[in-house]
N, C-alpha and C positions, 0 to 999 in steps of 0.2 A: 441494522444499515449495511451488513455485508450479503443479505439476501438479494436487493436490486443488482448487486455486482455479478454474484453468482448466476442470477437469471441470465444477464446480458453476456456472460461468456459462453452460458449453455446454447442462448437462441444465436448467437453470431458463430458459433463453434471458433473463437479468435481469442487470444488473450495477449494481441501485440499491444504493448504499450502498458501491460500490467505487468510489472517485475514479479517473478515468482519469489524473489529474495523477499519481498515487500510482506508478501503472504507467512510466508515461512517466518519471519522474525516477529510478526504480530501473533503468530501461533504460539511462538515460544515465549512471548513476553505473559500467555495466559497461563504458564506455569508459576512463574512467581507471584503472579498476580493473585492466582487462584489459592496458593499457600500463603500469601498475605492475609488474603479474607478469612480463610478457613482457622489459621492460627489464633487470629484477634475475634473470631468469633463473632463475625460481624453477623447482618438477618440472613436470612436464607436466599433471598433474591441476589444480594450482592454475594454471596458465596457461590452460586450457579452462575451468575453473569458472564466470569472469566471463561468457565466450561464452555460455555455456548459460543463465547467469542474464540476460543481455539479452535472448536469444532468448524464452525463456518470458514476460519481462515484457513485450515486444513482442507476442507471440499475448495475451495479457490484456488489453494496451492497446488493441490493435484489436477485442477483444471488446466493450471499453466503447464504441467508436464503433458499434459495429453494435446491439447492446441498447439502448445510452442513449441516445445520439445520432442512432439511426435511419440511419445510414449505409446504402448499397448493400454487400454482402457485398463485391463486386468492388472497389469504392472504398477501402473499411476495408483489404481485402487489399493492395492497390497503396501505399496508404499505408505501411502496414506493412515492407512490402519497399523502400519509399524511404527511411524513417527507418533501417531496418537497413544498407541500403548506405551510407548517410552516415556513421552511425557508426562503422560498419567503415573507412571513409575516414579521420575521424578519428582512430580509434586508430592506424592506421598513420602517419598525420601525426605522433602524438606520439610511434611508437617508434622512426623513423628518427634524427631529430636528436638524442633524448635519449638512447638507448642508447649510442653512442659518448662522450657526455659522461660518464655514468655510469661505462664502463669507463676513463674517464681519472681517477678517482676522486673525481669531484664526485657528492656524495649529494643536494644540494639539489634539482635539478629534478624527480627521482622523488619524493622526499618530497612537493614540491608538489603533483604528479599524485595522490598518496596522500590529501593533505589534502582536495583537491577533491573526489576519490572519496566520500571519508567523510562530507564535507558533504552530498554530494547524496544519499546514501544516506539519512541522518537525515534531510534535507527531505522525503523520499518519505513517512514515516510522521507529517507533519503534516497534510496534507490528510484523513484520517479523521476528525480532530478537529472540521473543519466540519459532516461528515457526524453527528458525536455530537450537536454542538449543534442541527442541526437535527431532529433527532429525540429529545430530550430524555434524551440518554445511551444511548438503544438502537443495538446495533451488527445492522445486515442487511448481505446482500450479501458479507460476508467470511468465508470459510470457517474455521472454529475448527482444524481439521487443518493449514492452512496459517498459520494466526498461531501457534500453538501448537509446529509445528516451526522455524518462522521464531525465536521468544523463547527456545526450547532451544538452537539452533544459536549465537544469540549469547552465550547462559549460559555452554555449555559452551567456547567459544572464549575467553571471559573466565576462566575457570577455568583453562584452559590456560595464558593468559598469567600469572594469578598463581603457578603452580606453576613458571613459568620461573627461571632464576638473575636475569635481569632484566627489569623491567616495561615492555612497549613501549606508551608513554604513548598514542599515537596510535590504536594498535589497543585500548587499553582504554578511552578515552573513547568511541571509539568504540560500542563492545560495551555500554557501560553506558547509552550515551542509547538504543540500541535496545530494550535490557532494559526500561527504565522507560518509555517510549514505548508499548512494547506491553503491559507491564503493565497500564499505565493504560487500555487499551482493554478488556480482562478485566475491570477495576474496575470503569469505567462500565457495562458492561452488567449485570454483577452488581448493582449498585446500582439501575440500572431495572428488573430483575427483581423485587428487594426492594419497590420504589415500587409496582409494579403488580401484586402479587401477589394480592391481594384482585379489583382488577379483572379481572385473566387467569381467575383460579377461578371468578368469575361468569359471565364469558362461556363458559366450558368448559361449566360447568353446565346452559347453554343450548344446547350443542353450536355453539358459536361461536368464532371465533379473536379476537385482539385486532384484528387489520384489519378484520374485520367490523363489531367495535363501533365503530372510529373511522369506517368508511364510514356506518353507521348515523346518527351523530351529525351527519356532513356533510351527510346528505340532509335530514335537519331544519333543517340551517341552525344548529346550535346548535355552540358552541365547546367541546373538549375539552381537557383542560390536558395531556394525554400525546399529542396529534396532531401531527404534524410543523409545524414553526415555519414561517410563510409572511409574505411580506412584505407590505405595508400596502394595495399595488396589488391582490394576489391576494385578499387577504381581503374587498376590498370587492367586487371581482367576484363572489366566490361568496355574498356576503350574511352573513357568519356574523357571529351575533350572540348575545346571552344568553350564561348561564353554563351551566358544566357540572361534574363530578364532579372 
């Protein structure tokens, strides 16, 4: 599901609205998830999946370093490699001591690792809400195919747990949290579209985009209620004043 997001980042050469902290937390959660799968000796695809997830998240994270934070490409690449090696070392450090404990019949250490992984995965969905607040509910920078596939994966996994004879509480709570948080992102943008429908229609009639309209208000030094939120210091610098629509 991350490939569409990586492709969008590369195609637009922008990651505005895609928090780097989200991708970093998701990459970090691959460490305990991978250890959890290997410790319990799940089948090979399930053991490989967290490693792939970590890799793609790191790629997306390095893109945020280049496109949003304006790092040199080589510097971001080396940072991604360094973090990847570190995460790999941490995963091995978890597997080597905990696997014998699990094989001896103690399920608690792997369970704790799984809980940490779930917390990191859910925490990764919190930074986008800062972007939603900043843009009055508008979603930019997040590929909708990526988000849809991620939500659908969580939903189908939740339904699979429901269909089991016994319900896995840890997995169930994780999937419910992911479904709710991602659904709220969709809802936020839908509400923004509804609130700005007249403005966007007027802009389209003038062969302009919504962002063009925002830029015009900024050039005139007039505040626009659907523009991005800015700190008081920034408002003073650009001299925003007056009222807008």
